[in-house]
C-alpha positions as CSV (number, residue, x, y, z in Angstrom):
1,M,1.6,14.7,-14.3
2,A,4.4,11.9,-13.4
3,H,7.7,12.0,-15.0
4,I,9.9,9.1,-15.9
5,D,13.6,9.8,-17.3
6,Q,15.0,8.4,-20.4
7,D,17.1,5.7,-18.7
8,L,14.0,4.2,-17.2
9,S,11.6,4.6,-20.2
10,A,14.5,2.7,-22.4
11,A,14.8,-0.2,-19.6
12,L,10.7,-0.3,-19.5
13,Y,10.9,-0.7,-23.4
14,M,13.4,-3.3,-23.3
15,L,11.7,-5.3,-20.9
16,G,8.4,-5.3,-23.3
17,F,6.6,-2.9,-21.0
18,K,3.8,-0.4,-23.3
19,L,4.6,3.0,-21.8
20,L,1.2,4.9,-21.0
21,G,1.1,8.1,-22.7
22,G,-1.3,10.9,-22.2
23,D,-2.5,12.1,-18.5
24,L,-0.5,10.3,-16.1
25,S,-2.6,11.7,-13.1
26,S,-3.4,8.4,-11.9
27,G,0.1,7.5,-11.4
28,E,-0.1,4.5,-14.3
29,I,3.4,5.0,-16.3
30,A,3.8,1.5,-17.9
31,E,1.9,-2.4,-18.5
32,I,2.8,-5.5,-19.7
33,T,-0.1,-7.9,-20.0
34,G,-0.4,-11.5,-20.5
35,D,-1.8,-14.2,-18.2
36,M,-1.2,-11.6,-15.6
37,T,-0.9,-7.8,-15.9
38,I,2.1,-6.2,-14.6
39,K,2.0,-2.4,-14.0
40,L,4.2,0.1,-13.2
41,V,2.7,2.9,-10.9
42,H,3.8,6.0,-9.1
43,P,1.0,7.6,-7.4
44,P,1.2,11.3,-6.4
45,G,3.1,11.3,-3.0
46,E,3.8,7.7,-3.0
47,E,7.2,5.5,-4.0
48,L,7.5,3.6,-7.4
49,K,5.7,0.5,-7.5
50,F,5.0,-2.6,-9.4
51,V,1.4,-3.8,-9.1
52,V,1.1,-7.3,-10.8
53,E,-2.8,-8.2,-11.3
54,L,-3.2,-11.8,-10.6
55,P,-6.5,-13.9,-11.8
56,G,-9.7,-13.6,-9.4
57,E,-9.0,-9.9,-8.8
58,K,-5.9,-10.4,-6.6
59,Q,-2.7,-8.0,-6.4
60,M,0.9,-8.3,-5.2
61,I,2.2,-5.0,-4.7
62,F,6.2,-4.2,-4.6
63,S,8.2,-1.2,-4.1
64,V,10.7,-0.5,-6.6
65,E,13.7,2.1,-7.1
66,P,14.2,3.0,-10.8
67,H,17.8,2.1,-11.0
68,Q,16.5,-1.3,-10.2
69,I,14.8,-1.6,-13.2
70,V,17.7,0.0,-15.4
71,N,20.1,-2.6,-13.9
72,L,17.5,-5.5,-14.8
73,A,17.3,-4.3,-18.4
74,E,20.9,-4.0,-18.6
75,R,21.3,-7.7,-17.4
76,W,18.4,-8.9,-19.5
77,S,20.2,-7.4,-22.5
78,T,23.6,-9.2,-22.1
79,R,21.6,-12.6,-22.0
80,N,19.7,-12.0,-25.2
């Protein structure tokens, strides 16, 4: 079961992500959808990653640290 702290959870919410509850054994934590889908995943034994699903079944994957997401949300909130 994946676990995220309150700061990361709040930051994801502020950025518009939908937190995925229930069984997180797949590693999927949150997602935001639109023209593309962005998921935050934390597969067991691996680092935290953003997976950007593009049209045509293409993906871009970025490793990320929780503090980077929290910092982004803090900067975002001061601009809006």
